Rosetta silent file (secondary structure, phi, psi, omega in degrees, C-alpha in Angstrom):
SEQUENCE: MTAMNMVQALNSAMDVMLERDSSVVVLGEDVGYFGGVFRVTDGLQKKFGAHRVLDTPIAEGGIVGAAIGMGVNGLRPVAEIQFADYIYPAYDQIVSELARLRYRSAAAFTAPLTIRTPCGGGIRGGQTHSQSPEGVFAHVSGIKTVMPSNPYDAKGLLIAAIEDDDPVIFFEPKRLYNGPFDGDPEKPAQAWAGHPMADVPEGYYRVEIGKAAVTRAGGTVTMVAYGTMVHVCIAAAEAEGIDAEVIDVRSMMPLDIDTIALSVEKTGRCLIAHEATRFAGFGAELSASIQERCFWSLEAPIARVAGWDTPYPHAFEWQYFPGKQRVRRSLRQLMQIEG
SCORE:     score description
SCORE:     0.000 S_00000001
   1 L     0.000  136.114  179.565  -14.499   -9.537  243.544 S_00000001
   2 E  -133.011  138.882  176.019  -16.884   -6.851  242.316 S_00000001
   3 E   -69.250  121.696 -178.007  -16.273   -3.986  239.896 S_00000001
   4 E  -134.952  146.895  164.182  -16.464   -0.797  241.958 S_00000001
   5 L   -88.764 -179.223 -173.557  -15.675    2.845  241.535 S_00000001
   6 H   -67.549  -36.370  176.977  -14.112    4.710  244.439 S_00000001
   7 H   -57.699  -48.184 -178.878  -17.433    5.851  245.907 S_00000001
   8 H   -66.137  -37.482 -179.356  -18.659    2.269  246.064 S_00000001
   9 H   -66.892  -41.741  178.411  -15.360    0.991  247.467 S_00000001
  10 H   -66.485  -41.475  176.301  -15.332    3.550  250.281 S_00000001
  11 H   -60.158  -42.509  179.384  -18.960    2.808  251.060 S_00000001
  12 H   -63.185  -38.701  179.192  -18.112   -0.907  251.160 S_00000001
  13 H   -61.230  -45.803  179.533  -15.237   -0.278  253.569 S_00000001
  14 H   -69.005  -37.326  176.288  -17.501    1.489  256.065 S_00000001
  15 H   -59.137  -47.567  179.697  -20.219   -1.118  255.587 S_00000001
  16 H   -60.236  -44.625 -175.056  -17.724   -3.905  256.361 S_00000001
  17 H   -75.296  -34.337  174.740  -16.368   -2.156  259.454 S_00000001
  18 H   -63.812  -37.525  178.356  -19.778   -1.163  260.833 S_00000001
  19 H   -72.126  -38.522 -172.129  -20.802   -4.813  260.514 S_00000001
  20 H   -80.681  -33.872 -171.103  -17.536   -6.182  261.888 S_00000001
  21 L  -133.016  113.713 -176.953  -16.938   -3.833  264.837 S_00000001
  22 L   -68.991  -11.461  178.805  -19.745   -2.472  267.022 S_00000001
  23 L   -85.414   -8.889 -179.331  -17.487    0.373  268.206 S_00000001
  24 E   -78.926  130.297  174.142  -17.356    1.918  264.712 S_00000001
  25 E  -132.750  151.464  178.615  -19.601    4.951  264.191 S_00000001
  26 E  -118.520  133.057  179.461  -19.912    7.334  261.239 S_00000001
  27 E  -144.029  153.245  178.972  -20.722   11.004  261.712 S_00000001
  28 E   156.609  176.603 -178.959  -20.792   14.173  259.647 S_00000001
  29 L   -72.556  120.283  175.263  -22.960   16.607  257.727 S_00000001
  30 L    67.039   17.176 -177.468  -25.593   14.799  255.632 S_00000001
  31 L   -78.223  -18.470 -173.031  -23.914   11.394  256.013 S_00000001
  32 L   -90.544  -93.478 -174.559  -27.061    9.701  257.325 S_00000001
  33 L   -57.272  -42.053 -176.025  -30.473   10.205  255.736 S_00000001
  34 L   -81.484  -26.081  179.099  -29.056   11.859  252.592 S_00000001
  35 L    84.832   16.273  178.971  -26.090    9.493  252.225 S_00000001
  36 L    87.552  149.078 -177.257  -23.474   12.217  251.759 S_00000001
  37 L   -65.872  -25.497  176.160  -23.177   14.840  249.042 S_00000001
  38 L  -106.375   10.066  176.261  -21.149   12.392  246.948 S_00000001
  39 L    67.520   21.840 -177.963  -23.224    9.371  248.097 S_00000001
  40 L   -71.280  -29.138  179.217  -20.238    7.765  249.822 S_00000001
  41 L  -104.621   18.394 -176.709  -22.308    6.902  252.918 S_00000001
  42 L   -56.991  128.933  175.056  -25.455    6.020  250.980 S_00000001
  43 L    83.948   -8.724 -174.853  -27.598    3.395  252.694 S_00000001
  44 H   -72.708  -39.972  179.058  -25.476    3.074  255.837 S_00000001
  45 H   -66.685  -39.717  178.518  -27.886    4.800  258.211 S_00000001
  46 H   -61.561  -36.977 -177.096  -30.806    2.751  256.925 S_00000001
  47 H   -79.938  -39.658 -171.261  -28.834   -0.456  257.497 S_00000001
  48 H  -111.520   -6.911  175.557  -27.162    0.332  260.827 S_00000001
  49 L    93.773  156.783 -176.775  -29.424    2.940  262.403 S_00000001
  50 L   -72.271  -13.326  177.546  -29.149    6.612  263.321 S_00000001
  51 L   -80.511  -11.922  179.172  -27.290    5.768  266.540 S_00000001
  52 L  -117.780  -18.238  174.646  -24.311    4.533  264.479 S_00000001
  53 E  -127.032   99.314 -164.793  -24.508    6.765  261.391 S_00000001
  54 E  -106.702  129.078  168.221  -25.151   10.239  262.740 S_00000001
  55 E   -79.329  140.096 -176.992  -26.069   13.454  260.972 S_00000001
  56 L  -121.781  165.105  170.409  -24.392   16.461  262.590 S_00000001
  57 L   -66.047  167.313  175.986  -24.785   20.233  262.522 S_00000001
  58 L   -80.149   82.994 -176.162  -22.662   22.289  260.126 S_00000001
  59 L  -156.364   87.525 -172.614  -19.869   22.701  262.646 S_00000001
  60 H   -61.871  -38.399  176.443  -16.595   21.072  261.676 S_00000001
  61 H   -61.977  -37.601  177.744  -14.909   21.883  264.969 S_00000001
  62 H   -70.245  -38.040  178.459  -17.810   20.269  266.774 S_00000001
  63 H   -59.945  -50.780 -177.362  -17.739   17.191  264.522 S_00000001
  64 H   -70.897  -39.713  178.054  -14.064   16.544  265.197 S_00000001
  65 H   -60.686  -43.817  177.254  -14.280   17.518  268.868 S_00000001
  66 H   -64.384  -39.895 -179.914  -17.152   15.110  269.428 S_00000001
  67 H   -65.784  -36.000  175.964  -15.309   12.404  267.501 S_00000001
  68 H   -61.345  -46.057  177.697  -12.220   12.858  269.682 S_00000001
  69 H   -60.309  -40.041  176.388  -14.371   12.339  272.768 S_00000001
  70 H   -60.818  -45.966 -177.945  -15.878    9.230  271.203 S_00000001
  71 H   -63.654  -40.773  179.343  -12.437    7.857  270.431 S_00000001
  72 H   -63.733  -29.640 -175.374  -11.097    8.487  273.917 S_00000001
  73 L  -101.867   24.806  167.292  -14.082    6.647  275.346 S_00000001
  74 L   102.948   -3.753  178.214  -13.762    3.446  273.354 S_00000001
  75 L   -93.442  167.553  174.611  -15.422    4.091  270.010 S_00000001
  76 E  -121.276   83.228 -176.076  -13.833    4.144  266.544 S_00000001
  77 E   -77.126  144.476  172.047  -15.431    7.156  264.883 S_00000001
  78 E  -117.496  102.094 -175.628  -15.252    7.877  261.160 S_00000001
  79 E   -96.752  133.246  175.858  -15.909   11.597  260.794 S_00000001
  80 E  -103.652  128.127  165.875  -16.642   13.138  257.420 S_00000001
  81 L   -99.693  121.553 -165.182  -15.715   16.720  256.598 S_00000001
  82 L   -57.348  -36.753  171.988  -17.899   17.445  253.589 S_00000001
  83 L  -139.958  144.386 -179.768  -15.103   19.188  251.641 S_00000001
  84 H   -58.632  -28.343  178.471  -11.430   19.442  252.544 S_00000001
  85 H   -60.452  -23.441 -176.065  -11.779   23.222  252.217 S_00000001
  86 H   -99.257   12.511 -178.363  -13.987   23.168  255.335 S_00000001
  87 L   -80.242  -17.033 -173.643  -11.571   21.281  257.555 S_00000001
  88 H   -65.021  -34.329  173.864   -9.916   24.449  258.828 S_00000001
  89 H   -59.808  -20.440  177.653  -12.539   25.264  261.509 S_00000001
  90 H   -97.732    3.984 -173.107  -11.515   21.890  262.997 S_00000001
  91 H   -61.113  -41.581  179.951   -7.789   22.548  262.617 S_00000001
  92 H   -64.398  -41.880  177.345   -7.238   23.482  266.258 S_00000001
  93 H   -60.680  -41.923 -177.570   -9.042   20.357  267.446 S_00000001
  94 H   -68.586  -48.204 -172.196   -6.949   18.215  265.079 S_00000001
  95 H   -81.945  -45.269 -173.777   -3.547   19.781  265.786 S_00000001
  96 H   -83.666  -25.528 -177.165   -3.815   20.889  269.424 S_00000001
  97 H  -112.605  -63.062 -171.727   -5.888   18.001  270.769 S_00000001
  98 H   -61.340  -51.284 -173.925   -6.122   14.982  268.474 S_00000001
  99 L   -65.931  -25.638 -173.314   -2.539   14.801  267.194 S_00000001
 100 L  -102.678   -0.120 -169.809   -1.024   15.227  270.674 S_00000001
 101 H   -60.872  -48.271 -179.843   -3.347   13.047  272.694 S_00000001
 102 H   -62.913  -43.822 -177.437   -1.164    9.944  272.924 S_00000001
 103 H   -65.447  -48.881 -174.120    1.980   11.996  273.625 S_00000001
 104 H   -70.475  -20.662  179.478    0.515   14.350  276.221 S_00000001
 105 L  -100.922   10.104 -176.935   -1.114   11.452  278.130 S_00000001
 106 L    52.336   41.794  177.365    2.029    9.267  278.043 S_00000001
 107 L    69.262   13.132  175.270    0.004    6.760  275.989 S_00000001
 108 L   -70.644  -28.403  179.586   -2.735    6.539  278.615 S_00000001
 109 L  -128.253  144.942  170.680   -5.229    7.693  275.958 S_00000001
 110 L  -129.781  163.372  177.746   -5.489    7.160  272.233 S_00000001
 111 L  -132.359   89.162 -179.505   -7.951    8.480  269.700 S_00000001
 112 L   -75.199   72.017 -173.426   -8.604    5.939  266.937 S_00000001
 113 L  -112.435  130.658  173.091  -10.292    8.547  264.772 S_00000001
 114 E  -108.794  127.495  176.788  -10.494    8.587  260.970 S_00000001
 115 E  -110.549  108.993  177.199  -11.349   11.887  259.299 S_00000001
 116 E   -89.722  140.604  175.266  -12.550   11.409  255.706 S_00000001
 117 E  -159.222  133.159  176.883  -12.705   14.371  253.363 S_00000001
 118 E   -72.150  140.922 -177.629  -13.001   14.898  249.569 S_00000001
 119 E  -135.943  167.869  175.104  -10.183   16.989  248.088 S_00000001
 120 L    79.896  176.668 -179.106   -9.004   18.488  244.813 S_00000001
 121 L   -83.542 -169.019  176.664  -10.838   19.846  241.809 S_00000001
 122 L   126.538  -12.899 -179.414  -13.219   18.176  239.445 S_00000001
 123 L  -124.776   12.395 -175.220  -16.590   19.789  240.076 S_00000001
 124 L    54.572   46.501 -178.530  -15.792   23.395  239.149 S_00000001
 125 L   -87.916   -5.986  177.909  -16.171   24.259  242.803 S_00000001
 126 H    68.143 -158.176 -168.739  -13.690   27.112  242.720 S_00000001
 127 H   -69.093  -19.385 -175.952  -11.636   28.261  245.664 S_00000001
 128 H  -107.696    7.306  177.552  -13.916   26.895  248.420 S_00000001
 129 L  -141.544   23.845 -171.401  -14.548   23.376  247.118 S_00000001
 130 L  -140.348    5.575 -172.422  -11.322   22.356  245.377 S_00000001
 131 L   -75.459  158.242  176.857   -8.370   22.615  247.755 S_00000001
 132 L  -127.502   85.163 -173.260   -5.776   19.922  248.434 S_00000001
 133 L   -92.784   27.500 -175.932   -4.420   20.594  251.943 S_00000001
 134 H   -60.311  -34.686 -179.572   -2.614   17.279  252.445 S_00000001
 135 H   -64.184  -31.560  179.365    0.734   19.020  252.954 S_00000001
 136 H   -63.227  -38.874 -175.671   -0.673   21.009  255.872 S_00000001
 137 H   -89.406  -28.849  175.254   -1.548   17.823  257.759 S_00000001
 138 H   -62.082  -24.446 -179.753    1.453   15.739  256.706 S_00000001
 139 L   -73.220  -20.768 -171.187    3.492   18.365  258.568 S_00000001
 140 L   -88.878  119.735  177.413    1.745   17.666  261.890 S_00000001
 141 L   -68.160  137.675  175.550    3.360   15.069  264.138 S_00000001
 142 L   106.591   -8.574  175.880    0.935   12.554  265.607 S_00000001
 143 L  -128.016  150.780  176.491   -1.449   12.037  262.705 S_00000001
 144 E   -99.650  147.681 -175.135   -1.224    9.870  259.597 S_00000001
 145 E  -129.084  124.060 -170.477   -2.111   11.274  256.176 S_00000001
 146 E  -132.180  144.610  171.523   -3.407    9.085  253.345 S_00000001
 147 L  -147.313  110.330  179.297   -4.697    9.606  249.786 S_00000001
 148 L   -80.167  162.552  178.339   -5.662    6.627  247.557 S_00000001
 149 L  -119.775   -1.833 -177.361   -5.664    6.677  243.762 S_00000001
 150 L  -154.559  161.544 -175.220   -7.924    3.707  242.996 S_00000001
 151 H   -60.962  -40.356 -178.632  -10.897    1.814  244.458 S_00000001
 152 H   -60.481  -48.870  178.858   -8.927   -1.224  245.667 S_00000001
 153 H   -66.166  -37.378 -177.769   -6.526    0.912  247.681 S_00000001
 154 H   -58.489  -46.694 -179.704   -9.325    3.201  248.831 S_00000001
 155 H   -68.470  -47.926 -177.643  -11.217    0.377  250.524 S_00000001
 156 H   -64.895  -38.740  178.464   -8.163   -1.363  251.966 S_00000001
 157 H   -70.688  -36.996  179.281   -6.600    1.842  253.248 S_00000001
 158 H   -67.256  -39.789  175.925   -9.862    3.059  254.800 S_00000001
 159 H   -61.828  -44.206  178.247  -10.277   -0.230  256.665 S_00000001
 160 H   -62.213  -38.452  179.259   -6.671    0.040  257.875 S_00000001
 161 H   -65.349  -43.628 -179.382   -7.309    3.644  258.948 S_00000001
 162 H   -64.125  -35.069 -179.368  -10.433    2.725  260.920 S_00000001
 163 H   -82.439  -11.268 -178.354   -8.545   -0.061  262.704 S_00000001
 164 L   -71.165  139.195 -179.799   -5.539    2.155  263.453 S_00000001
 165 L   -81.390   -3.038  176.708   -5.223    3.219  267.090 S_00000001
 166 L  -117.813  160.361 -174.496   -3.931    6.629  266.027 S_00000001
 167 L   -69.934  144.007  179.474   -5.701    9.356  264.040 S_00000001
 168 E  -130.595  128.301  169.634   -5.717    9.264  260.233 S_00000001
 169 E   -92.980  119.502 -171.846   -6.663   12.067  257.838 S_00000001
 170 E  -112.807  100.307 -179.355   -8.075   10.265  254.804 S_00000001
 171 E   -86.122  135.284 -178.687   -8.158   12.434  251.679 S_00000001
 172 E  -119.879  111.262 -179.102  -10.416   11.290  248.831 S_00000001
 173 E   -67.497  109.228 -173.335   -9.748   12.807  245.366 S_00000001
 174 H   -64.545  -23.753  178.125  -13.233   13.710  244.218 S_00000001
 175 H   -67.030  -19.020 -179.905  -12.106   13.694  240.587 S_00000001
 176 H  -101.271   -0.606 -175.657  -11.581    9.938  240.947 S_00000001
 177 L   -52.489  -42.285 -172.780  -14.843    9.149  242.742 S_00000001
 178 L  -107.488    9.068  177.877  -16.550    7.822  239.617 S_00000001
 179 L   147.519  176.665 -176.275  -13.612    6.494  237.639 S_00000001
 180 L   -71.862  160.251  179.783  -10.102    7.217  236.334 S_00000001
 181 L  -146.363  129.421 -174.032   -9.015   10.546  234.903 S_00000001
 182 L  -102.713    8.978  175.928   -5.959   11.196  232.736 S_00000001
 183 L    82.652   11.016  179.712   -5.826   14.983  232.983 S_00000001
 184 L   -89.955  115.772 -177.406   -7.082   15.663  229.464 S_00000001
 185 L   -66.554  -13.018  175.621   -9.413   18.701  229.504 S_00000001
 186 L   -77.968   -5.548  178.106  -11.115   17.339  226.394 S_00000001
 187 L  -119.138   79.945  179.929  -12.497   14.579  228.618 S_00000001
 188 L   -67.527  175.586 -172.864  -14.659   16.335  231.237 S_00000001
 189 H   -55.500  -36.219 -177.412  -16.209   14.526  234.163 S_00000001
 190 H   -61.631  -25.205 -175.279  -19.279   13.502  232.193 S_00000001
 191 H   -76.134  -23.138 -176.389  -17.107   11.437  229.841 S_00000001
 192 H  -123.198   -5.684 -177.936  -15.776    9.110  232.515 S_00000001
 193 L   -62.944  141.245  173.392  -18.271    9.267  235.366 S_00000001
 194 L    86.197    3.346 -179.233  -19.899    6.012  236.355 S_00000001
 195 L  -103.039  105.751  179.597  -17.314    3.663  234.864 S_00000001
 196 L   -57.133  148.314 -175.129  -15.856    1.340  237.528 S_00000001
 197 L  -124.355    4.246 -177.423  -12.115    0.999  237.259 S_00000001
 198 E  -157.637  148.687  169.866  -11.145   -1.851  239.580 S_00000001
 199 E   -84.896  128.028 -174.882  -12.144   -5.230  240.915 S_00000001
 200 E  -127.731  132.250  175.237  -12.550   -4.937  244.686 S_00000001
 201 L   -60.165  140.907 -179.514  -13.166   -7.736  247.213 S_00000001
 202 L   -73.614  -28.291 -175.512  -16.613   -7.462  248.760 S_00000001
 203 L   -95.810 -150.782 -173.900  -15.416   -8.431  252.234 S_00000001
 204 L   -83.777  134.408  167.220  -12.662   -7.456  254.640 S_00000001
 205 L  -162.504  162.216 -178.931   -9.067   -6.753  253.611 S_00000001
 206 L  -124.711  148.231  166.274   -6.405   -4.191  254.467 S_00000001
 207 L  -115.985  123.502 -172.423   -3.849   -2.154  252.553 S_00000001
 208 L   -64.164  130.410  173.728   -1.002   -1.217  254.855 S_00000001
 209 L   -73.902  135.215  179.473   -0.624    2.480  255.636 S_00000001
 210 L   100.683    9.719  179.665    2.914    3.695  255.011 S_00000001
 211 L  -122.978  123.558  174.776    3.654    1.649  251.878 S_00000001
 212 L   -79.851  167.734 -179.731    3.999    3.148  248.407 S_00000001
 213 E  -131.856  139.894  172.691    3.106    1.190  245.267 S_00000001
 214 E   -86.906  107.474 -175.704    4.783    0.871  241.867 S_00000001
 215 E   -93.760  -15.480  175.016    1.842    1.369  239.511 S_00000001
 216 E  -149.600  121.862 -179.163    3.875    1.365  236.288 S_00000001
 217 L   -81.013  145.135  178.663    7.295   -0.220  235.908 S_00000001
 218 L  -167.323  175.222 -174.038   10.001    1.606  233.968 S_00000001
 219 L  -133.659   -3.483 -174.626   13.704    2.306  233.760 S_00000001
 220 L  -108.365  -23.990  179.234   14.420    5.823  232.471 S_00000001
 221 E  -157.496  145.821  176.688   12.630    8.201  234.858 S_00000001
 222 E  -103.814  126.999  175.552   10.689    7.953  238.125 S_00000001
 223 E  -109.658  122.238 -175.296    7.371    9.787  238.413 S_00000001
 224 E  -112.013  124.036 -176.039    6.170   10.227  241.991 S_00000001
 225 E  -154.769  178.215  174.751    2.533   11.164  242.592 S_00000001
 226 L  -155.803  160.294 -179.946   -0.592   10.400  244.591 S_00000001
 227 L    61.912 -139.695 -177.370   -4.338   10.641  244.111 S_00000001
 228 H   -56.131  -36.489 -172.479   -5.524   11.922  240.742 S_00000001
 229 H   -68.141  -17.010  174.321   -2.009   12.722  239.573 S_00000001
 230 H   -59.962  -46.097 -178.861   -1.039    9.041  239.477 S_00000001
 231 H   -69.628  -36.902  178.134   -3.324    8.578  236.473 S_00000001
 232 H   -63.983  -42.023  179.403   -2.165   11.820  234.869 S_00000001
 233 H   -63.840  -43.001  178.336    1.465   10.707  235.157 S_00000001
 234 H   -61.649  -45.058 -179.300    0.733    7.317  233.590 S_00000001
 235 H   -63.624  -40.180 -179.478   -1.163    8.967  230.722 S_00000001
 236 H   -66.030  -43.305  179.632    1.637   11.499  230.144 S_00000001
 237 H   -63.256  -42.087 -179.865    4.341    8.809  230.095 S_00000001
 238 H   -68.236  -37.907  179.164    2.356    6.687  227.659 S_00000001
 239 H   -65.473  -33.914  179.858    1.625    9.669  225.410 S_00000001
 240 H   -86.527  -11.379 -177.280    5.352   10.494  225.251 S_00000001
 241 L    68.073   33.055 -177.018    6.393    6.872  224.816 S_00000001
 242 L  -100.292  137.629 -179.583    8.753    7.173  227.771 S_00000001
 243 L   -79.665   69.227 -174.933    9.787    4.162  229.860 S_00000001
 244 E   -94.392  143.054  171.518    8.733    5.831  233.103 S_00000001
 245 E   -98.780  125.900 -177.106    8.247    4.175  236.467 S_00000001
 246 E  -107.868  121.660  179.561    5.252    5.631  238.308 S_00000001
 247 E  -105.104  124.210  173.489    5.200    5.469  242.106 S_00000001
 248 E   -92.142  111.127 -176.673    1.907    5.987  243.945 S_00000001
 249 L   -60.303  -43.759 -179.801    2.871    7.458  247.329 S_00000001
 250 L    64.450  -51.757 -177.865   -0.533    6.508  248.857 S_00000001
 251 E  -121.814  115.364  178.410    0.641    7.488  252.343 S_00000001
 252 E   -79.913  -35.794  174.653    2.275   10.872  252.900 S_00000001
 253 E  -143.779  114.474    1.176    2.829   10.267  256.591 S_00000001
 254 L   -72.786  148.073 -176.807    4.317    7.800  257.235 S_00000001
 255 L   -99.886  132.265  177.613    6.220    8.086  253.950 S_00000001
 256 L   -89.132   75.462 -178.298    7.715    5.065  252.218 S_00000001
 257 H   -69.969  -23.491 -178.792   10.886    6.783  251.043 S_00000001
 258 H   -61.905  -47.262  179.584   12.615    3.421  250.563 S_00000001
 259 H   -62.853  -42.023 -179.634   10.419    2.406  247.610 S_00000001
 260 H   -65.335  -47.737 -177.695   10.761    5.846  246.031 S_00000001
 261 H   -63.202  -38.881  179.349   14.539    6.007  246.513 S_00000001
 262 H   -59.076  -40.268  179.536   15.030    2.525  245.106 S_00000001
 263 H   -69.365  -45.977 -177.699   13.305    3.599  241.900 S_00000001
 264 H   -64.805  -37.736  177.182   15.170    6.914  241.581 S_00000001
 265 H   -62.607  -30.000  178.596   18.516    5.187  242.154 S_00000001
 266 H   -77.303  -43.017 -172.281   17.602    2.893  239.245 S_00000001
 267 H   -91.178  -31.929  179.894   16.362    5.547  236.808 S_00000001
 268 L    83.106   -4.553  179.139   18.516    8.559  237.716 S_00000001
 269 L  -137.656  151.047 -176.600   15.717   11.047  237.033 S_00000001
 270 E  -146.478  133.697  171.837   12.631   12.091  239.020 S_00000001
 271 E  -123.362  130.510 -179.887    9.461   14.067  238.384 S_00000001
 272 E  -111.273  134.650 -178.116    7.058   14.829  241.245 S_00000001
 273 E  -134.506  131.996  170.895    3.431   15.746  240.553 S_00000001
 274 E  -151.882  160.259 -174.437    0.594   16.869  242.810 S_00000001
 275 E   -82.217  -24.677 -176.670   -2.513   19.003  242.456 S_00000001
 276 E   -67.665  164.777  175.664   -1.897   21.255  245.461 S_00000001
 277 E   -48.193  140.567 -174.773   -0.101   24.591  245.305 S_00000001
 278 L   -69.879  -48.984 -173.643    3.552   24.173  244.355 S_00000001
 279 L   -65.696  123.053 -179.274    5.231   26.423  246.926 S_00000001
 280 L    60.558   19.415  174.315    5.783   24.515  250.193 S_00000001
 281 L   -73.464  174.794 -177.455    3.570   21.718  248.859 S_00000001
 282 H   -64.596  -23.271  176.136    4.213   18.099  249.782 S_00000001
 283 H   -59.952  -29.659  177.658    6.288   17.784  246.623 S_00000001
 284 H   -65.873  -40.390  176.653    8.936   19.949  248.272 S_00000001
 285 H   -66.810  -41.522  176.723    9.322   17.397  251.081 S_00000001
 286 H   -59.564  -46.005 -178.844    9.444   14.593  248.555 S_00000001
 287 H   -60.973  -44.809 -179.782   12.125   16.423  246.577 S_00000001
 288 H   -64.316  -42.511 -178.777   14.256   17.070  249.664 S_00000001
 289 H   -66.003  -39.962  178.987   13.932   13.478  250.870 S_00000001
 290 H   -67.469  -42.682 -179.940   14.812   12.081  247.437 S_00000001
 291 H   -61.897  -40.094  179.185   17.792   14.417  247.072 S_00000001
 292 H   -63.204  -37.349 -176.504   19.143   13.358  250.470 S_00000001
 293 H   -87.728  -29.716 -165.714   18.921    9.693  249.577 S_00000001
 294 H  -123.539   17.264 -173.614   19.694    9.732  245.852 S_00000001
 295 H   -51.831  -46.707 -174.358   22.032   12.683  245.190 S_00000001
 296 H   -75.917   -8.923  177.840   24.802   10.601  243.653 S_00000001
 297 H   -98.123  -15.524 -174.466   22.338    8.760  241.391 S_00000001
 298 L   -74.075  132.958  178.154   20.601   11.819  239.951 S_00000001
 299 L  -104.964   -3.007  179.743   21.435   12.711  236.354 S_00000001
 300 L  -159.204  157.830  176.217   19.222   15.825  236.286 S_00000001
 301 L   -59.657  147.248  177.051   17.529   18.186  238.770 S_00000001
 302 L   -67.278  133.443 -179.404   14.311   16.879  240.296 S_00000001
 303 E  -101.421  147.971  175.570   11.273   18.317  238.470 S_00000001
 304 E  -128.990  135.082  173.190    7.973   19.346  240.048 S_00000001
 305 E  -124.257  124.686 -173.412    4.580   19.810  238.385 S_00000001
 306 E  -153.553 -179.409  173.773    1.837   21.188  240.632 S_00000001
 307 E   -67.787  158.784  179.212   -1.011   23.639  240.982 S_00000001
 308 L   -73.308  162.704 -179.459   -0.248   27.343  240.655 S_00000001
 309 L   -84.326   58.759  179.504    0.378   29.508  243.716 S_00000001
 310 L  -142.178  165.268  168.350   -3.113   31.003  243.552 S_00000001
 311 L   -60.094  152.289  179.852   -6.557   30.100  244.879 S_00000001
 312 L   -68.570  118.490 -176.280   -8.206   27.357  242.841 S_00000001
 313 L   -80.191  163.567  177.163  -10.203   29.198  240.148 S_00000001
 314 L   -92.744  -59.411 -174.823  -13.694   28.385  238.944 S_00000001
 315 L   -69.998  -26.645 -176.008  -13.773   29.463  235.317 S_00000001
 316 L  -114.493   42.657 -178.459  -10.150   28.471  234.654 S_00000001
 317 H   -58.171  -42.437 -177.227  -10.077   25.129  236.453 S_00000001
 318 H   -70.042  -28.903  177.074   -8.253   23.386  233.587 S_00000001
 319 H   -72.635  -28.641  177.933   -5.611   26.092  233.440 S_00000001
 320 H   -79.442  -43.505 -173.828   -4.902   25.596  237.143 S_00000001
 321 L   -63.438  132.104  178.330   -4.973   21.809  237.171 S_00000001
 322 L   -76.696   79.794 -172.345   -1.565   20.215  236.369 S_00000001
 323 L   -81.972 -171.415 -172.102   -2.937   18.129  233.535 S_00000001
 324 H   -59.902  -40.467 -176.815   -1.410   15.740  231.056 S_00000001
 325 H   -66.584  -39.360  177.452    0.043   18.383  228.741 S_00000001
 326 H   -65.643  -39.751  178.621    1.903   20.159  231.551 S_00000001
 327 H   -67.426  -38.889  178.324    3.312   16.853  232.791 S_00000001
 328 H   -61.986  -42.927  178.686    4.345   15.915  229.246 S_00000001
 329 H   -61.928  -43.338  179.525    6.230   19.200  228.819 S_00000001
 330 H   -65.287  -37.944  176.808    8.055   18.684  232.102 S_00000001
 331 H   -61.401  -45.215 -179.284    8.899   15.110  231.110 S_00000001
 332 H   -62.237  -41.265  178.079   10.386   16.260  227.802 S_00000001
 333 H   -64.152  -42.680 -178.522   12.491   18.883  229.582 S_00000001
 334 H   -65.285  -37.721 -178.827   13.669   16.358  232.163 S_00000001
 335 L   -89.934    1.020  179.791   14.591   13.817  229.489 S_00000001
 336 L    57.671   46.424  176.911   16.094   16.551  227.268 S_00000001
 337 L  -100.070  127.623 -179.294   13.716   15.720  224.428 S_00000001
 338 L   -76.330  152.033  177.301   13.259   18.527  221.902 S_00000001
 339 L   113.489    0.000    0.000    9.805   19.671  220.872 S_00000001
């Protein structure tokens, strides 16, 4: 076990798989010589060569299209889209080709392709470097959608994604790259960057895709989140002194509704939190699924805390981000606590 932040854990996952499986290749903009803009692929090209860790042109559609061809022909490509905001030029390749490949070929072809991409705010990147489009891809049949909240899960889930015979979109919350974050705007990135937050095995292990995790046990309210918002929910519950159970979704598709429903049936109350835009965000699907399963157990309407229905701003990043104070207010309303 080694103390790692998420950047190091993701790098370790690719290192392990490149060593373990000769069919694994990594490709994307600046992933080779430079080691990625967030250093997630640092050192991999030097260790495994430019034929296995490939720098590509700035052409997201071409990156994914080439990776699909690699996957169909026996490789296990790990394609990086430098920011989730730039995945849209590849959207047609992902939705019209990649997601349907097994179905349209009657399982004659598969595309074991993992698409890694950093998402969410945290660098004051504004509207073109801060989006969280996980709901867009969770909607598409034929692809799996994953977002870890800690280094241990990040490595295990990425290994599982690379070994999966079907395509996986692997979202990486950039705000968590260098350590945990509790949503307090008085603690900017500089205050927590560089502090590892988890012990991670150096070698091979998997975390199963499609399984949620109970990250904080409790009995009075269930908080459902993923990525950065898992830590914000824990911090908000602790600040309010509320006996909240926090569920880390981890995998949006497939969704582990059983774990979530079991908790809500126990607590009778539910708050859902995510960084993406609220309207038609993934929280809406979570809310509908929970209501269908847990209607007779609910003691209050399901609450949602999310980003505003606007582009992600630059100067007002903290006002957009659903931080600890917003989650605390929603918790108090849900629990009917005055103040």
